[in-house]
N, CA, C and O of each residue as an XYZ file, in Angstrom:
312
protein
N    -153.633      2.565     30.823
C    -152.635      3.411     31.463
C    -151.680      4.154     31.867
O    -150.934      3.705     32.737
N    -151.448      5.585     31.293
C    -150.141      6.147     31.703
C    -149.561      6.442     32.284
O    -149.990      7.383     32.952
N    -147.987      5.944     32.633
C    -147.784      6.227     33.775
C    -146.507      7.630     33.561
O    -145.568      7.589     32.766
N    -146.782      8.615     34.372
C    -145.621      9.276     34.373
C    -144.645      9.752     35.174
O    -145.020     10.318     36.200
N    -143.043      9.633     34.883
C    -142.468      9.705     36.082
C    -142.195     11.492     35.948
O    -142.028     12.215     34.966
N    -142.240     11.749     37.305
C    -141.553     12.920     37.803
C    -140.451     13.201     39.118
O    -139.733     12.354     39.648
N    -140.574     14.872     39.511
C    -139.282     14.601     40.288
C    -140.636     14.787     41.665
O    -141.785     15.226     41.706
N    -139.753     14.221     42.548
C    -140.751     14.371     43.585
C    -140.007     15.150     44.505
O    -140.394     14.624     45.549
N    -139.207     16.040     44.857
C    -138.651     17.424     44.841
C    -139.495     18.254     44.847
O    -139.928     18.906     45.797
N    -139.816     18.276     43.618
C    -140.852     19.575     42.861
C    -142.379     19.079     42.733
O    -143.301     19.619     42.121
N    -142.377     18.376     43.182
C    -144.451     17.646     43.298
C    -144.889     17.128     41.901
O    -144.290     16.576     40.977
N    -146.231     17.543     42.121
C    -146.540     17.013     40.604
C    -148.036     18.212     41.063
O    -148.731     18.360     42.068
N    -147.985     18.755     39.912
C    -149.031     19.988     39.227
C    -150.721     19.516     39.431
O    -151.533     20.075     38.693
N    -151.186     18.565     40.360
C    -152.689     17.770     39.464
C    -153.028     16.739     40.591
O    -152.173     15.925     40.939
N    -154.233     16.767     41.146
C    -154.388     15.862     42.197
C    -155.279     14.142     41.321
O    -155.543     13.863     40.152
N    -155.492     13.303     42.814
C    -156.324     12.466     41.981
C    -157.981     12.753     41.644
O    -158.692     13.407     42.407
N    -158.353     12.287     40.659
C    -159.400     12.375     40.210
C    -159.505     13.820     39.262
O    -160.595     14.125     38.778
N    -158.391     14.608     39.057
C    -158.940     15.694     38.095
C    -158.548     15.346     36.917
O    -157.772     14.488     36.497
N    -159.244     16.193     36.413
C    -159.026     16.292     34.457
C    -158.042     17.107     34.149
O    -157.856     18.168     34.746
N    -156.947     16.468     32.688
C    -156.074     17.285     32.512
C    -155.665     17.214     31.128
O    -155.203     16.121     30.800
N    -155.706     17.931     30.407
C    -155.436     18.130     28.863
C    -153.715     17.913     28.610
O    -152.750     18.420     29.182
N    -153.789     17.183     27.781
C    -152.399     17.232     26.938
C    -151.564     18.529     26.647
O    -151.952     19.491     25.984
N    -150.672     18.419     27.098
C    -149.579     19.301     27.394
C    -149.856     20.102     28.256
O    -149.358     21.225     28.170
N    -151.074     19.658     29.780
C    -150.641     20.492     30.943
C    -149.429     20.084     31.957
O    -149.252     18.894     32.220
N    -148.982     20.628     32.260
C    -147.653     20.719     33.198
C    -147.854     19.721     33.917
O    -149.035     19.633     34.254
N    -146.895     18.555     34.477
C    -147.117     17.544     35.396
C    -146.326     17.778     36.517
O    -146.674     17.774     37.698
N    -144.905     18.041     35.895
C    -144.367     18.712     36.972
C    -142.714     18.368     36.255
O    -142.554     18.885     35.149
N    -141.667     17.653     36.736
C    -140.485     18.735     36.190
C    -139.497     16.952     36.260
O    -139.456     16.124     37.170
N    -138.876     16.951     34.953
C    -138.183     15.849     35.017
C    -136.926     15.628     35.718
O    -135.867     16.254     35.671
N    -137.273     14.615     36.369
C    -136.460     14.408     37.749
C    -134.639     14.293     37.031
O    -133.724     14.468     37.836
N    -134.359     14.060     35.841
C    -132.884     13.993     35.757
C    -132.665     15.395     34.600
O    -131.524     15.719     34.271
N    -133.689     16.016     34.151
C    -132.820     16.999     32.754
C    -133.554     18.915     34.150
O    -133.256     20.098     34.313
N    -134.295     18.141     34.551
C    -135.078     19.663     35.228
C    -136.187     20.153     34.324
O    -136.630     21.270     34.590
N    -136.833     19.349     33.055
C    -137.183     20.229     32.136
C    -138.509     19.509     32.701
O    -138.728     18.469     33.321
N    -139.406     20.721     32.112
C    -140.959     20.331     32.306
C    -141.226     19.525     31.634
O    -140.650     19.270     30.576
N    -142.519     18.723     32.276
C    -142.828     17.298     31.818
C    -144.845     17.257     31.420
O    -145.799     17.118     32.186
N    -144.789     17.422     30.132
C    -146.086     18.285     30.071
C    -146.874     16.140     30.004
O    -146.381     15.016     29.911
N    -148.346     16.786     30.133
C    -149.239     15.580     29.660
C    -149.620     15.317     28.398
O    -150.270     16.006     27.613
N    -148.946     13.797     28.240
C    -148.951     12.959     26.526
C    -150.071     12.510     26.666
O    -150.271     11.308     26.494
N    -151.090     13.383     27.018
C    -152.440     12.859     26.673
C    -153.505     13.355     27.358
O    -153.008     13.309     28.484
N    -154.346     13.694     27.487
C    -155.773     14.181     28.242
C    -156.332     13.023     28.797
O    -156.331     11.850     28.424
N    -156.910     13.720     29.968
C    -157.720     12.210     30.708
C    -157.795     13.005     32.085
O    -157.768     14.214     32.315
N    -157.938     11.480     33.230
C    -157.939     11.640     34.244
C    -157.010     10.422     35.074
O    -156.880      9.201     34.995
N    -156.134     12.200     36.401
C    -155.172     11.482     37.363
C    -156.164     10.508     38.066
O    -157.178     10.815     38.693
N    -155.628      9.199     37.813
C    -155.577      8.081     38.643
C    -155.236      7.448     39.907
O    -155.848      6.813     40.766
N    -153.571      8.000     39.646
C    -153.299      7.896     41.610
C    -151.684      8.603     40.831
O    -151.231      8.880     39.720
N    -151.245      8.635     42.441
C    -149.974      9.496     42.597
C    -149.082      8.355     43.389
O    -149.144      8.022     44.573
N    -148.339      7.934     42.464
C    -147.349      6.393     43.761
C    -145.444      7.017     43.950
O    -144.556      6.816     43.123
N    -145.367      7.440     44.696
C    -143.722      7.350     45.331
C    -142.970      6.451     45.470
O    -143.185      5.366     46.009
N    -142.109      6.806     45.031
C    -141.069      5.647     44.625
C    -140.046      6.217     44.650
O    -139.493      7.115     44.015
N    -139.645      4.965     46.279
C    -138.549      6.046     47.376
C    -137.258      5.788     46.808
O    -136.437      6.699     46.917
N    -136.890      4.677     46.193
C    -135.906      4.686     45.225
C    -135.043      5.468     44.719
O    -133.868      5.553     45.074
N    -135.775      6.313     43.542
C    -135.272      7.422     42.814
C    -135.599      8.446     43.024
O    -135.198      9.342     42.281
N    -136.418      8.732     44.066
C    -137.474      9.622     44.711
C    -138.209     10.278     43.461
O    -138.061     11.484     43.263
N    -138.679      9.819     42.957
C    -139.432     10.388     41.991
C    -141.162      9.822     42.842
O    -141.448      9.081     43.783
N    -142.237     10.980     41.499
C    -143.674     10.068     41.590
C    -143.951      9.637     40.452
O    -143.456     10.100     39.424
N    -144.810      8.660     40.491
C    -145.296      8.575     39.296
C    -146.943      8.630     39.090
O    -147.857      8.326     39.857
N    -146.941      8.991     38.141
C    -148.524     10.039     37.560
C    -148.938      8.813     36.860
O    -148.062      8.332     36.141
N    -150.538      7.929     36.914
C    -151.124      7.336     36.208
C    -152.236      7.770     36.161
O    -153.082      7.751     37.056
N    -152.346      8.366     34.679
C    -153.344      8.783     33.711
C    -154.297      7.412     33.043
O    -153.958      6.230     32.994
N    -155.426      7.971     32.626
C    -156.188      6.991     32.436
C    -156.676      8.260     31.264
O    -157.280      9.302     31.518
N    -156.091      7.665     29.676
C    -156.171      8.571     28.799
C    -157.615      8.646     28.412
O    -158.386      7.686     28.418
N    -157.913      9.884     28.072
C    -159.348     10.245     27.915
C    -160.012      9.204     26.664
O    -161.226      9.005     26.609
N    -159.039      8.577     25.677
C    -159.289      7.963     24.438
C    -159.701      6.600     25.116
O    -160.713      5.923     24.934
N    -158.889      6.445     25.747
C    -158.737      4.494     26.235
C    -160.553      4.353     27.143
O    -161.496      3.592     26.924
N    -160.386      5.343     28.042
C    -161.829      4.976     28.452
C    -162.902      5.239     27.784
O    -163.843      4.479     28.012
N    -163.133      6.388     26.743
C    -164.329      6.077     26.003
C    -164.247      4.599     25.396
O    -165.083      3.701     25.298
N    -163.253      4.681     25.124
C    -163.419      2.934     23.992
C    -163.580      1.863     24.861
O    -164.162      0.900     24.360
N    -163.068      1.701     26.565
C    -163.365      0.599     27.194
C    -165.080      1.379     27.426
O    -165.935      0.534     27.161
N    -165.625      2.579     27.793
C    -167.314      2.937     28.229
C    -167.604      2.176     26.750
O    -168.298      1.238     27.140
N    -167.498      2.021     25.356
C    -168.434      1.929     23.776
C    -167.905      0.056     24.503
O    -168.862     -0.501     25.041
N    -166.812     -0.628     24.509
C    -167.027     -1.806     24.316
C    -167.951     -2.214     25.978
O    -168.182     -3.367     26.341
N    -168.243     -1.285     26.555
C    -169.059     -2.582     27.801
C    -170.803     -2.301     27.765
O    -171.712     -2.962     28.267
N    -170.826     -1.267     27.098
C    -172.435     -0.953     26.256
C    -172.582     -1.797     25.309
O    -173.654     -2.402     25.326
N    -171.542     -2.149     24.119
C    -171.864     -3.627     23.580
C    -172.297     -5.132     24.581
O    -173.200     -5.955     24.735
N    -171.282     -4.857     24.951
C    -171.924     -6.114     26.335
C    -172.727     -6.060     26.793
O    -172.951     -7.209     27.176
N    -173.856     -5.138     27.251
C    -174.921     -4.733     28.305
C    -175.911     -5.464     26.977
O    -176.988     -5.949     27.324
N    -175.608     -5.513     25.809
C    -176.983     -5.765     24.375
C    -177.427     -7.194     24.588
O    -178.287     -7.688     23.859
């Protein structure tokens, strides 16, 4: 799972369960106000609010990781 932190003031571009592609805009960096791109392709698994830093943490299950886990599951069933 990959966790990406973005500003809660500007929100998140994406929803839980939605697929994203590496490079898609996720949000804005809370410190620099630069755009934060998705570091990998995958599915948004969760969005959490951190009240201490007033940021949102976007949890992404990378497609490469999901494919590896599915492959392991298939081998285990044999």
